C-alpha positions as CSV (number, residue, x, y, z in Angstrom):
1,M,91.1,87.6,-37.6
2,A,94.1,89.9,-37.3
3,T,94.2,93.1,-39.3
4,L,96.9,95.5,-40.4
5,V,95.2,98.8,-40.9
6,G,92.2,97.4,-42.6
7,V,93.9,94.5,-44.3
8,T,93.2,91.1,-42.9
9,A,95.9,88.4,-42.6
10,E,93.8,86.3,-45.0
11,Q,93.9,89.1,-47.6
12,L,97.7,89.5,-47.2
13,A,98.0,85.7,-47.7
14,L,96.4,86.2,-51.1
15,I,99.2,88.6,-52.2
16,A,102.7,87.2,-53.0
17,T,106.1,88.6,-54.0
18,D,108.8,86.5,-55.4
19,P,111.8,87.7,-57.4
20,Q,111.3,84.8,-59.8
21,V,107.7,85.8,-60.6
22,M,107.0,89.1,-62.5
23,H,110.4,90.5,-61.3
24,G,109.2,90.6,-57.7
25,Q,106.0,92.6,-58.3
26,A,103.2,92.0,-55.9
27,V,100.8,89.5,-57.6
28,I,97.7,87.6,-56.7
29,A,99.0,84.5,-55.0
30,A,99.3,81.4,-57.3
31,T,98.9,83.6,-60.4
32,R,101.1,85.8,-62.4
33,V,98.5,88.6,-62.3
34,P,100.1,91.7,-60.7
35,V,98.1,93.6,-58.1
36,S,98.7,96.7,-60.1
37,V,96.9,95.2,-63.1
38,V,93.8,94.5,-60.9
39,L,93.9,98.0,-59.5
40,D,94.2,99.4,-63.1
41,C,91.1,97.4,-64.1
42,I,89.2,98.8,-61.1
43,A,90.3,102.3,-61.9
44,A,89.2,101.8,-65.5
45,G,85.7,101.0,-64.3
46,M,85.8,97.3,-65.0
47,S,83.3,95.3,-63.0
48,V,84.3,92.4,-60.8
49,E,82.7,90.1,-63.3
50,E,84.7,91.6,-66.2
51,I,88.0,91.3,-64.2
52,L,87.2,87.7,-63.4
53,A,86.4,87.0,-67.1
54,E,89.6,88.7,-68.2
55,Y,91.8,87.0,-65.6
56,P,90.2,83.6,-64.9
57,T,93.0,82.6,-62.4
58,V,92.0,85.5,-60.1
59,T,89.2,85.1,-57.6
60,M,86.8,87.5,-56.0
61,D,88.8,87.3,-52.8
62,G,91.9,88.0,-54.8
63,I,90.4,91.2,-56.2
64,R,89.4,92.3,-52.7
65,A,92.9,91.5,-51.4
66,A,94.4,93.5,-54.3
67,A,92.2,96.5,-53.4
68,A,93.1,96.2,-49.7
69,Y,96.8,95.9,-50.5
70,G,96.6,99.0,-52.7
71,A,94.8,100.9,-50.0
72,L,97.5,99.9,-47.5
73,L,100.2,101.2,-49.8
74,A,98.3,104.4,-50.4
75,R,98.4,105.0,-46.6
76,D,102.2,104.6,-46.6
77,E,103.1,106.5,-49.8
78,I,102.6,110.2,-50.4
79,V,102.5,111.1,-54.1
80,P,102.7,114.8,-54.8
81,L,99.7,115.9,-56.8
82,P,99.3,119.1,-58.8
83,P,97.3,121.8,-57.1
84,P,93.6,122.1,-58.1
85,E,92.9,124.5,-60.9
């Protein structure tokens, strides 16, 4: 099982980009659910079960793949944050 900094090839296969689907945003493969929406759900404190109920086309593996993909992007992007108060 090959990995790309913590993301397996199997997880990457569950993420798709296509200019004809959601304007090229990364989505869970075979769905129109953007990775960003899944990450927003996780950030909002939704449980896996709640995400699966809200987006029935998404699988548990899809949620894990979205989280792994988001982590991969976070390693590559530096977003300036305000200094601590």
